[in-house]
Biotite code that builds the C-alpha atoms (Angstrom):
import biotite.structure as struc

atoms = struc.array([
    struc.Atom([103.713, 103.136, 98.723], chain_id="A", res_id=1, res_name="MET", atom_name="CA", element="C"),
    struc.Atom([101.081, 105.089, 96.816], chain_id="A", res_id=2, res_name="ARG", atom_name="CA", element="C"),
    struc.Atom([97.551, 103.933, 96.124], chain_id="A", res_id=3, res_name="ILE", atom_name="CA", element="C"),
    struc.Atom([95.620, 106.064, 93.662], chain_id="A", res_id=4, res_name="ASP", atom_name="CA", element="C"),
    struc.Atom([91.871, 105.900, 93.285], chain_id="A", res_id=5, res_name="ARG", atom_name="CA", element="C"),
    struc.Atom([89.581, 107.932, 91.058], chain_id="A", res_id=6, res_name="LYS", atom_name="CA", element="C"),
    struc.Atom([86.232, 109.307, 92.275], chain_id="A", res_id=7, res_name="PRO", atom_name="CA", element="C"),
    struc.Atom([83.578, 106.681, 91.649], chain_id="A", res_id=8, res_name="TYR", atom_name="CA", element="C"),
    struc.Atom([80.361, 108.645, 91.740], chain_id="A", res_id=9, res_name="GLY", atom_name="CA", element="C"),
    struc.Atom([77.575, 106.636, 93.365], chain_id="A", res_id=10, res_name="ARG", atom_name="CA", element="C"),
    struc.Atom([78.967, 103.156, 92.780], chain_id="A", res_id=11, res_name="HIS", atom_name="CA", element="C"),
    struc.Atom([82.271, 101.432, 93.349], chain_id="A", res_id=12, res_name="LEU", atom_name="CA", element="C"),
    struc.Atom([84.010, 99.779, 90.423], chain_id="A", res_id=13, res_name="PRO", atom_name="CA", element="C"),
    struc.Atom([83.264, 96.099, 89.960], chain_id="A", res_id=14, res_name="HIS", atom_name="CA", element="C"),
    struc.Atom([86.700, 94.973, 91.209], chain_id="A", res_id=15, res_name="HIS", atom_name="CA", element="C"),
    struc.Atom([85.952, 96.338, 94.715], chain_id="A", res_id=16, res_name="TRP", atom_name="CA", element="C"),
    struc.Atom([82.800, 94.223, 94.939], chain_id="A", res_id=17, res_name="ARG", atom_name="CA", element="C"),
    struc.Atom([84.457, 90.875, 94.240], chain_id="A", res_id=18, res_name="THR", atom_name="CA", element="C"),
    struc.Atom([86.195, 88.418, 96.529], chain_id="A", res_id=19, res_name="ASP", atom_name="CA", element="C"),
    struc.Atom([89.539, 89.226, 94.896], chain_id="A", res_id=20, res_name="ARG", atom_name="CA", element="C"),
    struc.Atom([91.332, 91.795, 97.017], chain_id="A", res_id=21, res_name="THR", atom_name="CA", element="C"),
    struc.Atom([94.077, 93.894, 95.410], chain_id="A", res_id=22, res_name="PRO", atom_name="CA", element="C"),
    struc.Atom([97.474, 93.918, 97.141], chain_id="A", res_id=23, res_name="MET", atom_name="CA", element="C"),
    struc.Atom([100.353, 96.318, 96.740], chain_id="A", res_id=24, res_name="TYR", atom_name="CA", element="C"),
    struc.Atom([103.900, 95.159, 97.520], chain_id="A", res_id=25, res_name="THR", atom_name="CA", element="C"),
    struc.Atom([107.246, 96.965, 97.669], chain_id="A", res_id=26, res_name="ALA", atom_name="CA", element="C"),
    struc.Atom([110.680, 95.490, 98.419], chain_id="A", res_id=27, res_name="LEU", atom_name="CA", element="C"),
    struc.Atom([113.571, 97.654, 99.635], chain_id="A", res_id=28, res_name="THR", atom_name="CA", element="C"),
    struc.Atom([116.825, 96.394, 101.202], chain_id="A", res_id=29, res_name="HIS", atom_name="CA", element="C"),
    struc.Atom([115.321, 92.932, 101.873], chain_id="A", res_id=30, res_name="ASP", atom_name="CA", element="C"),
    struc.Atom([112.284, 94.441, 103.652], chain_id="A", res_id=31, res_name="ILE", atom_name="CA", element="C"),
    struc.Atom([108.973, 93.605, 101.998], chain_id="A", res_id=32, res_name="GLN", atom_name="CA", element="C"),
    struc.Atom([105.918, 95.762, 102.720], chain_id="A", res_id=33, res_name="VAL", atom_name="CA", element="C"),
    struc.Atom([102.537, 94.496, 101.554], chain_id="A", res_id=34, res_name="THR", atom_name="CA", element="C"),
    struc.Atom([99.377, 96.610, 101.825], chain_id="A", res_id=35, res_name="VAL", atom_name="CA", element="C"),
    struc.Atom([95.935, 95.093, 101.373], chain_id="A", res_id=36, res_name="THR", atom_name="CA", element="C"),
    struc.Atom([93.039, 97.575, 101.179], chain_id="A", res_id=37, res_name="PRO", atom_name="CA", element="C"),
    struc.Atom([89.513, 96.588, 102.173], chain_id="A", res_id=38, res_name="ARG", atom_name="CA", element="C"),
    struc.Atom([86.393, 98.579, 101.348], chain_id="A", res_id=39, res_name="TYR", atom_name="CA", element="C"),
    struc.Atom([84.267, 99.289, 104.453], chain_id="A", res_id=40, res_name="VAL", atom_name="CA", element="C"),
    struc.Atom([80.667, 99.729, 103.239], chain_id="A", res_id=41, res_name="PRO", atom_name="CA", element="C"),
    struc.Atom([79.198, 100.404, 106.694], chain_id="A", res_id=42, res_name="GLU", atom_name="CA", element="C"),
    struc.Atom([81.438, 103.495, 107.032], chain_id="A", res_id=43, res_name="GLU", atom_name="CA", element="C"),
    struc.Atom([80.874, 104.668, 103.455], chain_id="A", res_id=44, res_name="SER", atom_name="CA", element="C"),
    struc.Atom([78.225, 106.946, 101.952], chain_id="A", res_id=45, res_name="ASP", atom_name="CA", element="C"),
    struc.Atom([78.222, 106.622, 98.141], chain_id="A", res_id=46, res_name="PRO", atom_name="CA", element="C"),
    struc.Atom([75.467, 109.265, 97.801], chain_id="A", res_id=47, res_name="ASP", atom_name="CA", element="C"),
    struc.Atom([77.975, 111.795, 99.210], chain_id="A", res_id=48, res_name="ARG", atom_name="CA", element="C"),
    struc.Atom([80.956, 110.314, 97.312], chain_id="A", res_id=49, res_name="SER", atom_name="CA", element="C"),
    struc.Atom([82.434, 109.087, 100.593], chain_id="A", res_id=50, res_name="ARG", atom_name="CA", element="C"),
    struc.Atom([84.233, 105.740, 100.444], chain_id="A", res_id=51, res_name="TYR", atom_name="CA", element="C"),
    struc.Atom([86.023, 104.330, 103.483], chain_id="A", res_id=52, res_name="MET", atom_name="CA", element="C"),
    struc.Atom([88.853, 101.835, 103.207], chain_id="A", res_id=53, res_name="PHE", atom_name="CA", element="C"),
    struc.Atom([90.781, 99.954, 105.878], chain_id="A", res_id=54, res_name="ALA", atom_name="CA", element="C"),
    struc.Atom([94.309, 98.728, 105.264], chain_id="A", res_id=55, res_name="TYR", atom_name="CA", element="C"),
    struc.Atom([96.274, 95.734, 106.492], chain_id="A", res_id=56, res_name="THR", atom_name="CA", element="C"),
    struc.Atom([100.018, 96.356, 106.375], chain_id="A", res_id=57, res_name="VAL", atom_name="CA", element="C"),
    struc.Atom([102.427, 93.428, 106.556], chain_id="A", res_id=58, res_name="GLU", atom_name="CA", element="C"),
    struc.Atom([106.171, 93.972, 106.955], chain_id="A", res_id=59, res_name="ILE", atom_name="CA", element="C"),
    struc.Atom([108.538, 91.040, 106.374], chain_id="A", res_id=60, res_name="ALA", atom_name="CA", element="C"),
    struc.Atom([112.310, 90.875, 106.819], chain_id="A", res_id=61, res_name="ASN", atom_name="CA", element="C"),
    struc.Atom([113.537, 88.707, 103.942], chain_id="A", res_id=62, res_name="LEU", atom_name="CA", element="C"),
    struc.Atom([117.223, 89.237, 104.729], chain_id="A", res_id=63, res_name="GLY", atom_name="CA", element="C"),
    struc.Atom([119.616, 87.462, 107.096], chain_id="A", res_id=64, res_name="PRO", atom_name="CA", element="C"),
    struc.Atom([120.174, 90.406, 109.479], chain_id="A", res_id=65, res_name="ALA", atom_name="CA", element="C"),
    struc.Atom([117.701, 91.381, 112.218], chain_id="A", res_id=66, res_name="PRO", atom_name="CA", element="C"),
    struc.Atom([115.952, 94.726, 111.781], chain_id="A", res_id=67, res_name="VAL", atom_name="CA", element="C"),
    struc.Atom([113.816, 96.960, 113.971], chain_id="A", res_id=68, res_name="GLN", atom_name="CA", element="C"),
    struc.Atom([110.922, 99.147, 112.896], chain_id="A", res_id=69, res_name="LEU", atom_name="CA", element="C"),
    struc.Atom([111.542, 102.504, 114.556], chain_id="A", res_id=70, res_name="ARG", atom_name="CA", element="C"),
    struc.Atom([108.978, 104.734, 112.853], chain_id="A", res_id=71, res_name="SER", atom_name="CA", element="C"),
    struc.Atom([106.313, 104.654, 110.193], chain_id="A", res_id=72, res_name="ARG", atom_name="CA", element="C"),
    struc.Atom([105.207, 107.179, 107.615], chain_id="A", res_id=73, res_name="TYR", atom_name="CA", element="C"),
    struc.Atom([102.342, 107.083, 105.118], chain_id="A", res_id=74, res_name="TRP", atom_name="CA", element="C"),
    struc.Atom([101.666, 109.462, 102.255], chain_id="A", res_id=75, res_name="LYS", atom_name="CA", element="C"),
    struc.Atom([98.044, 108.867, 101.286], chain_id="A", res_id=76, res_name="ILE", atom_name="CA", element="C"),
    struc.Atom([96.605, 110.207, 98.033], chain_id="A", res_id=77, res_name="THR", atom_name="CA", element="C"),
    struc.Atom([92.823, 110.029, 97.734], chain_id="A", res_id=78, res_name="ASP", atom_name="CA", element="C"),
    struc.Atom([90.813, 109.636, 94.540], chain_id="A", res_id=79, res_name="GLY", atom_name="CA", element="C"),
    struc.Atom([90.687, 113.396, 94.018], chain_id="A", res_id=80, res_name="GLN", atom_name="CA", element="C"),
    struc.Atom([94.436, 113.900, 94.354], chain_id="A", res_id=81, res_name="GLY", atom_name="CA", element="C"),
    struc.Atom([94.398, 115.266, 97.908], chain_id="A", res_id=82, res_name="ARG", atom_name="CA", element="C"),
    struc.Atom([97.430, 114.206, 99.929], chain_id="A", res_id=83, res_name="ILE", atom_name="CA", element="C"),
    struc.Atom([97.497, 113.402, 103.625], chain_id="A", res_id=84, res_name="GLN", atom_name="CA", element="C"),
    struc.Atom([100.750, 112.570, 105.416], chain_id="A", res_id=85, res_name="GLU", atom_name="CA", element="C"),
    struc.Atom([100.752, 110.500, 108.594], chain_id="A", res_id=86, res_name="VAL", atom_name="CA", element="C"),
    struc.Atom([103.748, 109.507, 110.686], chain_id="A", res_id=87, res_name="GLY", atom_name="CA", element="C"),
    struc.Atom([104.368, 108.134, 114.161], chain_id="A", res_id=88, res_name="ALA", atom_name="CA", element="C"),
    struc.Atom([106.784, 106.082, 116.224], chain_id="A", res_id=89, res_name="PRO", atom_name="CA", element="C"),
    struc.Atom([106.521, 102.363, 115.564], chain_id="A", res_id=90, res_name="ALA", atom_name="CA", element="C"),
    struc.Atom([104.205, 100.118, 117.563], chain_id="A", res_id=91, res_name="TRP", atom_name="CA", element="C"),
    struc.Atom([103.173, 96.529, 117.113], chain_id="A", res_id=92, res_name="TRP", atom_name="CA", element="C"),
    struc.Atom([99.554, 95.507, 116.816], chain_id="A", res_id=93, res_name="ALA", atom_name="CA", element="C"),
    struc.Atom([100.469, 91.906, 116.126], chain_id="A", res_id=94, res_name="ARG", atom_name="CA", element="C"),
    struc.Atom([103.683, 90.204, 115.100], chain_id="A", res_id=95, res_name="SER", atom_name="CA", element="C"),
    struc.Atom([104.345, 86.717, 113.758], chain_id="A", res_id=96, res_name="HIS", atom_name="CA", element="C"),
])
């Protein structure tokens, strides 16, 4: 899943300052992944063009067969086109 953002200068766009939170969803082989970004103003510094976001990732098995998350991998593209790749074995923070 790729989330692109453009540099915002000193101020965030209006849609980041509202109560409506954007979500990004992908479905592959009956596995749905939903990512919800959240702007973190206390960790951000707009005067230095630094904007911090936290992400909630939800993974849902919509199929009939059980599945197991064995690893995770994120390819993160920032607002200036820089790419950071992060991967690790799977772990559970919370499951429902």
